[in-house]
C-alpha positions in Angstrom: 193.5 191.2 64.2 196.2 192.3 66.9 194.3 193.9 69.5 197.0 196.3 70.7 197.4 197.8 67.2 193.5 198.5 66.9 193.6 199.6 70.7 196.3 202.1 70.0 194.4 203.2 67.0 191.4 204.2 68.9 193.1 205.7 71.7 193.9 208.4 69.2 190.1 209.2 69.6 190.7 210.7 73.0 193.2 213.3 71.4 191.5 214.3 68.1 190.3 217.4 69.6 193.1 218.3 71.6 195.7 219.3 68.8 196.7 215.9 68.7 196.2 213.2 66.0 193.1 213.1 64.4 190.4 210.7 65.4 190.3 207.1 63.6 186.8 206.7 62.2 187.1 202.8 61.8 189.2 199.9 61.3 188.5 196.9 58.9 189.9 193.8 58.7 189.3 191.9 55.5 189.9 188.2 54.7 188.6 185.8 52.2 189.3 183.3 49.8 190.8 185.0 46.7 194.3 186.1 46.4 194.9 189.3 48.1 191.7 189.4 50.0 193.6 190.0 53.4 193.6 193.8 54.2 194.1 195.6 57.4 192.6 199.0 56.6 192.6 201.9 59.2 190.6 205.1 58.2 191.3 208.4 60.0 189.0 211.4 60.5 191.8 213.6 59.1 191.3 212.3 55.5 194.3 209.5 55.5 194.1 206.0 55.5 196.8 203.2 56.4 196.5 199.7 54.7 198.2 196.9 56.2 199.9 198.8 58.8 201.6 200.8 56.1 202.2 204.7 56.2 199.5 207.0 56.3 198.0 208.1 53.0 195.8 211.0 52.0 192.2 209.9 50.7 190.0 211.9 48.6 187.4 214.2 49.9 184.8 212.1 48.6 186.0 209.0 50.2 186.2 211.0 53.6 182.7 212.1 53.4 181.8 208.5 52.9 183.8 207.1 55.7 182.4 209.5 57.9 179.1 208.8 56.9 179.5 205.1 57.6 181.3 205.8 61.0 177.7 207.6 61.9 175.7 204.5 60.5 177.8 202.2 62.3 177.7 204.2 65.4 174.2 205.3 65.4 172.9 208.9 65.8 171.4 210.3 68.9 169.1 208.3 70.5 169.4 205.5 67.9 172.0 202.7 68.4 173.9 201.6 65.1 175.1 198.0 64.3 178.3 198.6 66.1 176.4 199.6 69.4 174.6 196.4 69.1 177.4 194.2 68.3 176.1 192.8 65.0 177.6 189.7 63.7 175.9 188.2 60.5 176.7 184.6 59.4 178.2 184.3 55.9 175.8 183.2 53.3 176.3 180.2 50.5 179.4 181.2 48.5 180.9 183.8 50.7 184.0 185.0 49.5 184.9 188.0 51.4 184.7 188.4 55.4 184.7 191.8 57.3 185.3 192.4 60.9 185.2 196.3 61.3 186.0 198.0 64.7 184.2 201.6 64.8 184.0 204.0 68.0 180.9 202.4 69.7 181.7 198.5 69.1 182.3 196.1 66.4 180.5 194.3 63.6 181.2 191.2 61.4 179.6 190.3 57.9 180.6 188.5 54.5 180.0 189.5 51.4 176.8 186.9 51.1 175.5 187.7 54.6 171.7 188.1 54.4 169.7 191.2 55.8 172.9 193.5 55.9 172.5 197.0 56.7 173.4 199.6 53.6 176.6 200.4 55.9 178.0 197.1 55.5 177.6 197.4 51.8 179.2 200.5 51.9 182.2 199.3 54.1 182.9 196.9 51.4 183.0 199.5 48.4 184.9 202.1 50.2 187.6 199.4 51.6 187.9 197.9 47.8 188.3 201.5 46.6 190.7 202.6 49.3 193.0 199.6 48.6 192.9 200.0 45.0 193.3 203.6 44.4 194.9 204.8 47.6 197.1 202.2 48.5 197.8 200.5 45.0 196.8 197.2 46.1 194.9 194.6 43.4 192.0 194.2 45.5 
């Protein structure tokens, strides 16, 4: 993942409440052994997503609600740290096909589709990533 792109994406967090661009919720770097597995997905709090550094595209209200909830779960709430705060990195389990690296406001996480002991938020990241890639960005996977 190019750190400069991710750094620029999260730099907009500081401008989100000042009339500037909306804050980014998270960036997903997905890779795997299947064709078309490689994807960079940036999800913004303004209701848009970018696939593979392409143009901003509007996502559905339901997808935005899901993305906001995922961001809350990754970052933690109030006194409770989330997986991103703790920098959770799970080893791939047997037969792993997809790998995810997710950068949220409070840190990052990494997991695969077969990692054991995944929190629910990781399954939700994988599903939302696939849904946005297919439905919004018109990608095969």
